[in-house]
TIPAMI-884016 format. One line per field, with one value per residue (C-alpha): residue number from 1; residue in three letters; chain; x, y, z. Coordinates in nm, 2 decimals. Each point is the difference from the previous one (the first is absolute). Last residue first. Layout:
BEGIN
tormar c(NUM,...) .
zaza c(ALA,...) .
roba c(A,...) .
east c(X,...) .
north c(Y,...) .
up c(Z,...) .
END
This chain:
BEGIN
tormar c(248,247,246,245,244,243,242,241,240,239,238,237,236,235,234,233,232,231,230,229,228,227,226,225,224,223,222,221,220,219,218,217,216,215,214,213,212,211,210,209,208,207,206,205,204,203,202,201,200,199,198,197,196,195,194,193,192,191,190,189,188,187,186,185,184,183,182,181,180,179,178,177,176,175,174,173,172,171,170,169,168,167,166,165,164,163,162,161,160,159,158,157,156,155,154,153,152,151,150,149,148,147,146,145,144,143,142,141,140,139,138,137,136,135,134,133,132,131,130,129,128,127,126,125,124,123,122,121,120,119,118,117,116,115,114,113,112,111,110,109,108,107,106,105,104,103,102,101,100,99,98,97,96,95,94,93,92,91,90,89,88,87,86,85,84,83,82,81,80,79,78,77,76,75,74,73,72,71,70,69,68,67,66,65,64,63,62,61,60,59,58,57,56,55,54,53,52,51,50,49,48,47,46,45,44,43,42,41,40,39,38,37,36,35,34,33,32,31,30,29,28,27,26,25,24,23,22,21,20,19,18,17,16,15,14,13,12,11,10,9,8,7,6,5,4,3,2,1) .
zaza c(ASP,ALA,ARG,SER,LYS,LEU,ALA,ALA,VAL,GLN,GLY,ILE,PRO,VAL,LEU,GLU,ALA,ASP,GLY,VAL,PHE,VAL,HIS,SER,ASP,TYR,GLY,TYR,PHE,TYR,MET,ALA,LYS,GLN,THR,GLN,LEU,MET,ARG,GLY,LEU,SER,PHE,GLY,SER,GLN,LEU,PRO,ALA,ASP,GLU,VAL,LEU,GLY,SER,ALA,GLY,TYR,PRO,VAL,THR,VAL,GLY,ASP,ILE,PHE,VAL,SER,GLY,GLY,PHE,ASN,THR,ALA,TRP,ALA,ILE,GLN,GLN,TYR,GLU,ARG,ASP,PHE,ARG,ARG,GLU,ALA,ARG,PRO,ALA,ALA,VAL,ASP,ASP,ALA,TYR,THR,ALA,LYS,LEU,GLU,LYS,TRP,TYR,ALA,ASN,ALA,GLN,ALA,LEU,GLU,GLU,PRO,THR,VAL,GLN,LYS,TYR,ALA,SER,ILE,PHE,THR,PRO,GLU,TYR,SER,PRO,ASP,HIS,ARG,GLU,ALA,ALA,LEU,ALA,LEU,TRP,ALA,LEU,GLY,LEU,PRO,ARG,ASN,LYS,GLU,ALA,HIS,ASP,GLY,ASN,PHE,TYR,MET,VAL,GLY,LEU,ALA,TYR,GLN,ALA,PRO,LYS,SER,ALA,TRP,ARG,ALA,ALA,ASP,LYS,LEU,SER,GLU,ARG,ALA,LEU,GLY,ASP,HIS,GLY,SER,TRP,TYR,ASN,ARG,ALA,ALA,SER,CYS,PHE,TYR,TYR,ASP,GLY,PRO,LEU,PHE,ARG,GLU,LEU,GLY,GLY,PRO,CYS,PRO,LEU,LEU,SER,LYS,SER,VAL,VAL,SER,GLN,GLN,ASP,PRO,LEU,PRO,GLN,PRO,ARG,ASP,GLY,ALA,THR,ALA,ALA,LEU,PRO,ALA,ALA,LEU,ALA,LEU,SER,LEU,ALA,VAL,VAL,SER,LEU,THR,LYS,MET) .
roba c(A,A,A,A,A,A,A,A,A,A,A,A,A,A,A,A,A,A,A,A,A,A,A,A,A,A,A,A,A,A,A,A,A,A,A,A,A,A,A,A,A,A,A,A,A,A,A,A,A,A,A,A,A,A,A,A,A,A,A,A,A,A,A,A,A,A,A,A,A,A,A,A,A,A,A,A,A,A,A,A,A,A,A,A,A,A,A,A,A,A,A,A,A,A,A,A,A,A,A,A,A,A,A,A,A,A,A,A,A,A,A,A,A,A,A,A,A,A,A,A,A,A,A,A,A,A,A,A,A,A,A,A,A,A,A,A,A,A,A,A,A,A,A,A,A,A,A,A,A,A,A,A,A,A,A,A,A,A,A,A,A,A,A,A,A,A,A,A,A,A,A,A,A,A,A,A,A,A,A,A,A,A,A,A,A,A,A,A,A,A,A,A,A,A,A,A,A,A,A,A,A,A,A,A,A,A,A,A,A,A,A,A,A,A,A,A,A,A,A,A,A,A,A,A,A,A,A,A,A,A,A,A,A,A,A,A,A,A,A,A,A,A,A,A,A,A,A,A) .
east c(-2.39,0.19,-0.06,0.11,0.28,0.12,-0.04,0.30,0.22,0.00,0.02,0.29,0.21,0.01,-0.09,-0.04,0.20,0.38,0.07,0.05,-0.02,0.10,0.18,0.09,0.37,-0.12,-0.24,0.20,0.20,-0.04,-0.02,0.28,0.21,-0.12,0.15,0.27,0.06,-0.11,0.27,0.29,-0.12,0.08,0.35,0.08,-0.10,-0.22,-0.04,0.40,0.20,0.26,-0.09,-0.27,-0.33,-0.31,0.03,0.20,0.39,0.02,-0.26,-0.37,-0.10,-0.31,0.00,0.33,0.21,0.24,0.18,0.19,0.22,0.00,0.17,-0.26,-0.23,0.23,0.21,-0.37,-0.02,0.07,-0.15,-0.33,0.01,0.06,-0.25,-0.26,0.03,0.00,-0.31,-0.16,0.09,-0.09,-0.33,-0.06,0.03,-0.20,-0.14,-0.19,0.02,0.20,-0.05,-0.29,-0.23,-0.04,-0.14,-0.26,-0.12,-0.04,-0.14,-0.25,-0.17,-0.07,-0.18,-0.17,-0.15,-0.09,-0.20,0.17,-0.13,0.12,0.39,-0.11,-0.08,0.28,0.28,-0.13,0.02,0.37,0.15,-0.01,0.01,0.33,-0.02,0.32,-0.19,-0.20,0.12,0.09,-0.35,-0.14,0.19,-0.22,-0.30,0.09,0.07,-0.31,-0.24,0.13,-0.09,0.26,0.11,-0.05,-0.23,-0.10,-0.14,0.25,0.25,0.04,0.00,0.24,0.25,-0.05,0.03,0.35,0.11,-0.06,0.16,0.34,0.17,0.28,-0.17,-0.36,0.21,0.03,-0.33,-0.12,0.20,-0.17,-0.34,0.12,0.14,-0.35,-0.18,0.13,-0.22,0.24,-0.13,0.07,0.31,0.17,-0.18,0.19,0.34,-0.04,-0.04,0.24,0.24,-0.10,0.04,0.36,0.08,0.39,0.11,-0.33,0.00,0.23,-0.15,-0.27,-0.36,-0.04,-0.31,-0.35,-0.04,0.08,-0.31,-0.23,0.08,-0.01,-0.40,-0.11,-0.21,-0.22,-0.02,0.19,-0.10,0.08,0.05,-0.30,0.07,-0.08,-0.34,-0.08,0.29,0.23,-0.14,0.27,0.26,0.30,0.37,0.14,-0.10,-0.21,-0.30,-0.23,-0.34,-0.18,-0.14,-0.42,-0.15,-0.32) .
north c(-1.16,-0.11,0.24,0.25,-0.22,-0.02,0.41,0.03,-0.19,0.21,0.31,-0.23,-0.06,0.29,0.36,0.19,0.15,-0.01,-0.33,-0.36,-0.11,-0.31,-0.05,-0.33,0.04,0.24,-0.26,0.02,0.29,0.09,-0.35,-0.17,0.35,-0.09,-0.39,0.17,0.20,-0.24,-0.26,0.28,0.07,-0.40,0.04,0.32,-0.16,0.20,0.06,0.07,-0.05,0.18,-0.14,-0.26,0.14,0.08,0.36,0.13,-0.04,0.07,0.15,-0.15,-0.05,0.16,0.36,0.16,-0.35,-0.17,-0.27,-0.31,-0.20,-0.36,0.03,0.00,0.28,0.21,0.05,0.03,0.30,0.29,-0.19,-0.03,0.41,0.01,-0.34,0.17,0.41,-0.21,-0.23,0.33,0.17,-0.30,0.00,0.36,0.06,-0.34,-0.01,0.30,0.26,0.24,0.10,-0.30,0.35,0.19,-0.35,0.01,0.28,0.05,-0.35,0.08,0.34,-0.26,-0.22,0.24,0.12,-0.36,-0.03,-0.15,-0.30,-0.32,0.17,-0.02,-0.32,-0.13,0.20,-0.08,-0.39,0.06,0.14,-0.36,-0.22,0.08,0.10,0.17,0.30,0.02,0.30,0.19,-0.03,0.11,0.33,0.05,-0.06,0.27,0.23,-0.10,-0.05,0.40,0.06,0.23,-0.21,-0.16,-0.29,0.19,-0.35,0.02,0.24,-0.21,-0.32,0.01,0.17,-0.33,-0.18,0.19,-0.06,-0.33,-0.08,0.18,0.10,0.20,0.26,-0.06,-0.02,0.34,0.04,-0.20,0.32,0.27,-0.20,0.02,0.30,0.10,-0.18,0.13,-0.20,-0.18,-0.35,0.15,0.14,-0.36,-0.13,0.19,-0.08,-0.35,0.07,0.22,-0.25,-0.31,0.26,0.03,-0.38,-0.03,0.34,0.13,-0.36,0.11,0.36,-0.27,0.22,0.13,-0.17,0.14,-0.32,-0.25,0.16,-0.03,-0.39,-0.04,0.17,-0.18,-0.27,0.34,0.16,0.28,0.38,0.23,0.36,0.20,0.23,-0.14,-0.14,-0.34,-0.21,-0.22,-0.37,-0.20,-0.25,-0.06,-0.23,0.25,0.25,0.31,-0.25,0.17,-0.20,-0.14,0.17,-0.03,-0.26,0.21) .
up c(-1.33,-0.33,-0.18,0.28,0.03,-0.34,0.00,0.29,-0.16,-0.31,0.26,0.18,-0.36,-0.01,0.13,-0.32,-0.30,0.17,-0.12,0.20,0.35,0.07,0.32,0.05,0.13,0.29,0.15,0.36,-0.06,0.44,0.10,-0.15,0.09,0.40,-0.01,-0.15,0.25,0.25,-0.15,0.04,0.31,0.13,-0.18,0.18,0.29,0.22,0.41,-0.02,0.23,0.20,0.37,-0.06,-0.03,0.22,0.03,-0.39,0.02,-0.38,-0.18,-0.09,-0.35,-0.18,0.13,-0.02,-0.21,0.18,-0.19,0.07,-0.23,-0.05,-0.30,-0.32,0.19,0.17,-0.34,-0.12,0.16,-0.22,-0.29,0.23,-0.07,-0.41,-0.07,0.19,-0.16,-0.32,0.06,0.12,-0.32,-0.23,0.17,-0.04,-0.37,-0.18,0.32,-0.06,0.23,-0.14,-0.41,0.11,0.18,-0.31,-0.22,0.29,0.01,-0.32,0.01,0.28,-0.17,-0.28,0.24,0.21,-0.33,-0.09,0.35,0.32,0.15,-0.21,0.03,0.40,0.05,-0.23,0.18,0.31,-0.10,-0.13,0.33,0.25,-0.31,-0.12,-0.41,0.02,-0.14,0.27,0.21,-0.34,-0.06,0.31,-0.01,-0.32,0.08,0.37,-0.30,-0.14,0.31,0.12,0.37,0.18,0.23,0.41,-0.24,-0.28,-0.12,-0.31,0.13,0.34,-0.19,-0.27,0.23,0.20,-0.28,-0.13,0.34,0.05,-0.37,0.12,-0.31,0.14,-0.10,0.22,0.26,-0.02,-0.14,0.33,0.21,-0.13,0.06,0.37,0.05,-0.16,0.22,0.36,0.21,0.22,-0.12,-0.38,0.06,0.14,-0.22,-0.34,0.21,-0.04,-0.35,-0.03,0.15,-0.24,-0.29,0.12,-0.01,0.06,0.17,0.14,0.14,0.25,0.13,0.17,0.02,0.33,0.17,-0.08,-0.19,0.28,0.22,-0.36,0.02,0.38,-0.05,-0.27,0.15,0.18,-0.38,-0.02,0.01,-0.32,0.14,-0.22,-0.21,-0.28,0.09,-0.05,0.19,-0.25,0.05,0.16,-0.10,0.15,0.02,-0.30,0.16,-0.21,-0.11,-0.29,0.10,-0.33,-0.23,-0.04,-0.24,-0.20) .
END
């Protein structure tokens, strides 16, 4: 039986969860700088454009601070905005009982949502979990999955997140198109910042626009390729899992 891969609670961090739910997680020696950054306040301006990334950042901060309940709530907020890392984190937490009450069917349902774009970062973990559950657990996972889909599946959450981004981006489009400058709290540096030419911003509207569009492309990577169909069962990833099982 394969062991599920560990959950990442920072965009650049992959560390095993503490064995005891009440323990405060401890970073490995080479992760100290990453954890230190995750404990800094999350950029408020990011919430305007990609709230999924903002709440995922908040979850990482709460997790490393030992606030497990707040971390899970932030992950659910991020998942509502189609954050696949957040859905993956929730899946592993519930499936393994790591910093959450163990519930393998619920964990599998979250992992299915995380894997619906067939991202190789998340799909293998779903397949591993799928092959471990009993028929009874699978039936319960399907029930959870159908319930979660109404809020968190890409068909619902991704358009919600994309509309949010596009609406906010339109408010800075003039600077992007005509060479203006923009200040966004926690994302850019304001006028008159130390070390800058007087009244000169660190980031132009054009460069900020490129950065945001790059982040958007990464955030929604694979969205157009999702192929979940039907309501009866977890498909087609379940079929993929069965094929891989026969091939093993």
